[in-house]
N, C-alpha and C positions, 0 to 999 in steps of 0.2 A: 504494500500500500504506500502511495506517495505521502510525503509529509504534508500536513495541512498548509494551506495558503492563506495568509492574512490579507484581508481586503477592507477598504474603507468605503462607507456609504454615507450619504448625507440625506437626512430626513427633515421634513418640516417639523415644527414643534408639535403639531397635532399628531402626526404619524408617530413621533417618538413617544408621546404621552400614551397613545393607544397601544403601541407595542409594549411599553412597560406595564401597562394594565393587564394585557393578555398574558404576558409572562408571569406576572405576579399571581393572577388568578389560577393559572395552570401550574404554579409553583415550579417553573422551569427557568433556566437562564435565558436571557434575551437571545444569545447566540444560538441556542437550541431551537427557539421559536423561529428565528430567521432561517436556519438551515432547513427546518421542516417546510416552511413556506416555499423556499427555493426548490426543494425536491418535488413538492406538489405542482409547482408551476412547470418544471421541466417534464414531469410525467404527463401533464395535460398536453403539452406540445407534442410529445411522442404519440399521442392519440389523435391529434388534430390533423386531418388529412390536408387541409389548406396549408398549414405550416410545413408538413412533410413534402408537399409538392414544391413549395418555395425553396425548401432545403435542397431537394433534388436538382432543381433548376440552377441554384447557386453553385452546387458541386459541379454540374456539367459545364457551366460557364467558366468556372475556375480551371477545370481540366483543359478546356479548349485554349485558354490563355497560356497555359503552361506547355502546350505542344509546340 
């Protein structure tokens, strides 16, 4: 397994407050709540045919450029 990668995000004050509330109510660290949300978002894209089609087109376009 690769070592974790640190990333920085900027949130509005409202988003930060809501995130802190969710983490507090779920009794989880904020970082865990964020990772779960990212995983859900990525999983949704894997099931989204429109996203998958755009991804295939981008891969094909990149492959053409590299030839």
